[in-house]
C-alpha positions in Angstrom: -1.7 27.3 -29.0 0.5 26.8 -26.0 3.4 24.3 -26.5 4.5 23.9 -22.8 2.8 24.4 -19.5 4.6 25.7 -16.4 3.7 23.5 -13.5 3.9 25.3 -10.2 3.9 23.3 -7.0 2.4 25.8 -4.7 2.5 26.3 -0.9 1.1 29.8 -1.2 -1.6 30.1 -3.8 -2.0 33.9 -3.8 1.7 34.4 -4.2 1.8 32.1 -7.2 -1.4 33.5 -8.9 -0.7 37.2 -8.4 2.2 37.5 -11.0 0.0 35.9 -13.6 -2.5 38.8 -13.3 0.1 41.5 -14.1 -1.1 44.0 -16.7 -4.7 42.7 -16.7 -7.7 44.6 -15.5 -10.4 42.6 -13.6 -12.7 42.9 -16.7 -10.1 40.9 -18.7 -10.2 38.0 -16.2 -12.7 35.2 -16.5 -12.9 32.5 -13.8 -14.6 29.2 -14.8 -15.7 27.1 -11.9 -18.5 24.8 -10.8 -20.9 24.7 -7.9 -18.7 22.3 -5.9 -15.5 24.2 -6.3 -17.2 27.5 -5.7 -18.4 26.4 -2.3 -14.9 25.5 -1.1 -12.4 27.3 -3.2 -13.7 30.3 -5.1 -14.7 32.7 -2.3 -11.4 32.1 -0.5 -9.4 32.9 -3.6 -11.5 36.1 -4.4 -11.2 37.4 -0.9 -7.4 36.7 -0.7 -6.6 38.4 -4.0 -8.0 41.9 -4.4 -6.8 41.9 -8.0 -9.7 39.5 -8.8 -12.4 41.8 -7.5 -14.6 42.5 -10.5 -13.4 39.4 -12.4 -16.2 37.7 -14.4 -17.2 34.3 -12.9 -18.7 31.6 -15.0 -20.5 29.0 -12.9 -21.1 25.5 -14.3 -23.2 22.7 -12.8 -20.9 20.1 -11.3 -21.0 16.4 -12.4 -19.7 14.6 -15.4 -23.2 14.5 -16.9 -22.9 18.2 -17.4 -19.6 17.9 -19.4 -21.3 18.5 -22.7 -21.7 20.8 -25.7 -24.3 22.9 -23.9 -21.8 23.7 -21.2 -19.2 24.8 -23.8 -21.8 27.0 -25.6 -22.7 28.6 -22.3 -19.0 29.5 -21.7 -18.6 30.9 -25.2 -21.8 32.9 -24.8 -20.6 34.3 -21.5 -17.3 35.3 -23.0 -18.9 37.1 -25.9 -21.5 38.9 -23.8 -18.9 40.1 -21.3 -16.5 41.4 -23.9 -13.7 38.8 -23.7 -10.9 39.4 -26.2 -7.7 37.5 -27.2 -5.9 39.5 -24.5 -8.2 38.1 -21.8 -7.2 35.4 -19.3 -9.3 32.4 -18.4 -8.7 30.8 -15.0 -10.1 27.3 -14.7 -10.7 26.6 -11.0 -12.1 23.2 -10.3 -11.9 19.5 -11.0 -11.3 17.7 -14.3 -14.7 18.7 -15.7 -13.9 22.4 -15.3 -10.3 22.2 -16.7 -11.5 20.0 -19.7 -14.4 22.3 -20.6 -12.7 25.5 -19.7 -9.5 24.6 -21.6 -11.5 23.6 -24.7 -13.6 26.8 -24.6 -10.6 29.0 -24.2 -8.6 27.1 -26.9 -11.4 27.6 -29.4 -12.7 31.1 -28.5 -11.3 33.6 -31.0 -8.9 30.9 -32.0 -7.2 30.8 -28.7 -7.3 32.7 -25.4 -4.6 32.2 -22.7 -5.8 30.0 -19.8 -4.4 28.7 -16.6 -5.6 25.7 -14.6 -6.0 25.6 -10.8 -7.1 22.1 -10.1 -9.1 21.5 -6.9 -9.3 17.7 -6.8 -6.5 15.0 -6.7 -7.9 13.6 -10.0 -7.6 16.9 -11.8 -4.1 17.6 -10.3 -2.8 14.2 -11.4 -4.6 13.9 -14.7 -7.0 16.4 -16.3 -5.3 19.7 -15.6 -1.9 18.7 -17.1 -0.9 17.4 -20.4 -3.1 19.6 -22.6 -6.1 17.4 -23.2 -9.3 19.3 -23.3 -12.8 18.5 -24.5 -16.3 17.2 -23.6 -18.4 14.1 -23.8 -20.6 13.6 -26.8 -23.3 11.0 -27.7 -22.5 9.1 -24.5 -18.8 8.8 -25.3 -16.1 10.1 -23.0 -14.1 13.1 -24.2 -15.2 12.4 -27.8 -14.7 16.0 -28.9 -11.6 18.0 -27.9 -8.2 19.5 -28.7 -4.7 19.2 -27.3 -3.6 22.6 -26.0 -1.7 23.1 -22.8 -2.6 25.7 -20.2 0.1 28.3 -19.9 0.4 27.5 -16.2 -0.9 24.8 -13.9 -0.9 25.5 -10.2 -0.9 22.5 -8.0 -2.1 23.5 -4.5 -2.4 20.4 -2.3 -4.2 22.3 0.5 -7.4 21.9 -1.6 -7.2 18.2 -0.9 -8.4 18.8 2.6 -11.8 19.6 1.2 -12.2 16.2 -0.5 -14.0 13.1 0.6 -12.3 9.7 0.9 -13.9 8.6 -2.4 -12.7 11.7 -4.2 -9.1 11.1 -3.0 -9.4 7.5 -4.1 -10.6 8.6 -7.6 -7.3 10.5 -8.1 -5.2 7.8 -6.5 -6.2 5.4 -9.3 -4.4 7.6 -11.8 -1.4 7.7 -9.5 -1.4 3.8 -9.4 -1.5 3.9 -13.2 1.5 6.3 -13.3 3.4 4.0 -10.9 2.7 1.0 -13.2 4.3 3.0 -16.0 7.3 3.8 -13.9 8.7 1.1 -11.7 7.8 -1.7 -9.2 9.2 0.3 -6.4 6.9 3.3 -7.1 4.0 0.9 -7.3 4.8 -0.8 -4.0 5.0 2.6 -2.3 1.5 3.5 -3.4 0.0 0.1 -2.6 1.5 0.3 0.9 -0.9 3.1 1.9 -4.3 4.7 1.3 -4.8 8.3 0.3 -6.8 9.1 3.4 -3.8 8.1 5.5 -1.3 10.4 3.8 -0.3 13.4 5.9 -1.1 16.8 4.3 2.5 17.9 4.2 3.5 14.8 2.2 1.1 15.4 -0.8 3.2 18.0 -2.6 6.1 15.7 -3.2 3.9 12.6 -3.9 2.0 14.5 -6.6 5.2 15.9 -8.0 6.7 12.4 -8.4 3.6 11.0 -10.0 3.1 13.9 -12.4 6.8 13.6 -13.5 6.0 10.2 -15.0 3.2 11.8 -17.1 5.2 14.8 -18.0 8.2 12.7 -19.2 5.9 10.8 -21.5 4.1 13.8 -22.8 7.3 15.7 -23.5 8.4 12.9 -25.9 5.0 12.6 -27.6 2.8 15.7 -27.0 0.2 15.0 -29.7 -0.3 11.3 -28.8 1.1 9.8 -32.0 3.0 7.1 -30.1 4.2 6.5 -26.6 1.8 8.9 -25.0 -0.8 6.2 -25.6 0.8 4.4 -22.7 -1.1 6.8 -20.5 -4.2 5.0 -21.7 -3.4 2.0 -19.4 -6.7 1.1 -17.7 -8.6 3.6 -19.8 -9.9 1.6 -22.7 -12.0 -0.6 -20.5 -12.2 2.1 -17.8 -13.9 4.6 -20.2 -16.3 1.9 -21.3 -17.2 1.1 -17.7 -17.7 4.8 -17.0 -19.8 5.5 -20.1 -21.9 2.3 -19.5 -22.5 3.3 -15.9 -23.7 6.8 -17.0 -26.1 5.3 -19.6 -27.5 3.0 -16.9 -27.9 5.8 -14.4 -29.9 7.8 -17.0 -32.2 4.8 -17.7 -32.5 3.2 -14.3 -31.3 5.9 -11.8 -28.5 5.3 -9.3 -25.0 6.8 -9.1 -22.6 6.4 -12.1 -19.0 5.5 -11.7 -16.6 8.3 -11.2 -13.7 8.5 -13.6 -11.1 7.3 -11.1 -13.1 4.3 -9.9 -13.7 3.4 -13.6 -10.0 3.5 -14.2 -9.3 1.4 -11.2 -11.7 -1.3 -12.4 -10.3 -0.9 -15.9 -6.8 -1.6 -14.6 -8.1 -4.9 -13.2 -9.2 -6.0 -16.7 -6.1 -4.7 -18.6 -3.6 -6.1 -16.1 -5.2 -9.5 -16.6 -4.8 -9.0 -20.4 -1.2 -8.1 -19.7 -0.7 -11.3 -17.7 -2.3 -13.4 -20.3 -0.8 -11.9 -23.4 2.2 -9.9 -22.4 3.9 -11.9 -19.6 3.1 -9.7 -16.6 3.9 -11.4 -13.3 0.7 -12.9 -11.8 2.0 -11.7 -8.4 1.7 -8.1 -9.4 -1.7 -8.7 -10.9 -2.9 -10.2 -7.7 -1.4 -7.4 -5.5 -3.0 -4.6 -7.6 -6.4 -6.4 -7.7 -6.4 -7.0 -4.0 -5.7 -3.3 -3.4 -8.5 -2.3 -5.7 -11.0 -4.8 -4.2 -10.2 -3.6 -0.7 -10.3 0.2 -1.4 -12.6 0.6 -4.4 -15.1 -2.2 -3.9 -16.8 -3.9 -6.8 -18.7 -3.0 -10.0 -21.3 -5.4 -11.1 -21.6 -6.4 -14.7 -23.3 -9.5 -16.3 -22.5 -11.5 -19.4 -25.4 -9.7 -21.1 -23.5 -6.4 -20.8 -20.3 -7.6 -22.6 -21.5 -6.6 -26.1 -22.5 -3.1 -24.9 -19.1 -2.6 -23.2 -17.3 -3.9 -26.3 -19.2 -1.5 -28.5 -18.0 1.4 -26.3 -14.4 0.1 -26.5 -14.6 0.2 -30.3 -15.2 4.0 -30.0 -11.9 4.6 -28.0 -10.0 7.5 -29.6 -6.7 5.6 -29.6 -8.0 2.8 -31.9 -6.0 2.9 -35.1 -8.3 0.7 -37.2 -12.1 0.3 -37.6 -13.3 -2.8 -35.8 -10.1 -3.2 -33.6 -9.6 -2.2 -30.0 -6.1 -0.9 -29.0 -4.7 -1.5 -25.6 -1.6 -0.5 -23.6 -0.3 -3.7 -22.0 2.6 -4.2 -19.6 5.3 -6.9 -19.5 6.5 -5.4 -16.2 6.1 -2.0 -14.4 7.9 0.6 -16.5 7.6 -1.4 -19.7 4.4 -0.5 -21.5 3.6 -1.7 -25.0 1.1 0.3 -27.0 -1.2 -0.5 -29.9 -1.8 -4.1 -28.8 -5.0 -5.3 -30.4 -6.9 -8.3 -28.9 -9.9 -10.3 -30.2 -13.4 -9.9 -28.8 -13.1 -13.4 -27.3 -9.9 -12.4 -25.4 -11.6 -9.2 -24.1 -14.6 -11.2 -23.0 -12.4 -13.6 -21.1 -10.9 -10.6 -19.3 -14.4 -9.4 -18.4 -15.1 -12.9 -17.0 -11.9 -12.6 -14.9 -13.1 -9.1 -13.7 -16.4 -10.6 -12.5 -14.6 -13.3 -10.6 -11.8 -11.1 -9.2 -14.1 -8.3 -7.9 
């Protein structure tokens, strides 16, 4: 298992990938991607790097609904059938679904094969591709099965952001807002003063570096999430419940489920209210963040009849330390998170009432 990732902030993808292929034949290289990333990123990478000609390509269906055990099995099967060994290299080229699935499959195949991540979305650059969390959804629960194992290298190449829609940029930006809340009020104000679609391309590299440094500083102290790394769960206890709930409804009733980043944005609304009520967060900051989320992310409709289902999903959150209790990360102010805060069902339902009124 890899203890540390090297994060490369790249302005020339080929120059940064080429040294990682030294000593490997194309038959030893396996590229995991999905249909969306293939369309915009894979062919350009293959044509620019002759060293990848002949590499084995594993194509996954895009979409979080395909982040499941069947997809992991398909990767394992492909690796076996194409002669992968412990000396092989896996390149995960895609969004968070690809880096999560590819990282898990590589970490468990033959007890561990080296892998690198080349994230192609803002969300995966800021969140999924770094920090070492890998896994897949199971029984309708987000990332229920997984391991913590860092990629040997993560290459951040902001030029890929030019292929994204406004909604995809906003999805990643929600995680950046979370990092700013864990950092300082100044960092938060900088993000709330703009929108991702208005950021100039040449500015992204430094903005991503600054945001990721917040995460990396926390992960370095607590790589296995036994303590302060739980702070990175801010917005996610409720956010994951919203996300899973929306996927369940989409399967039953049709429609489009929430993306991870939008679910986190709405989760922040609830958990910042809990921070205001129970941890002394300034109401001014709560109002500012909620106004930004309402303006840029819109609304998510829930009813009182949905509260029990959402609460049941929160009870399955991986960071809960006791049966029947829901753990939250709350803030007293930006940069001052408090982990392992448990709240009653009534307090959580009050926050869901606030969410319905606020958005």
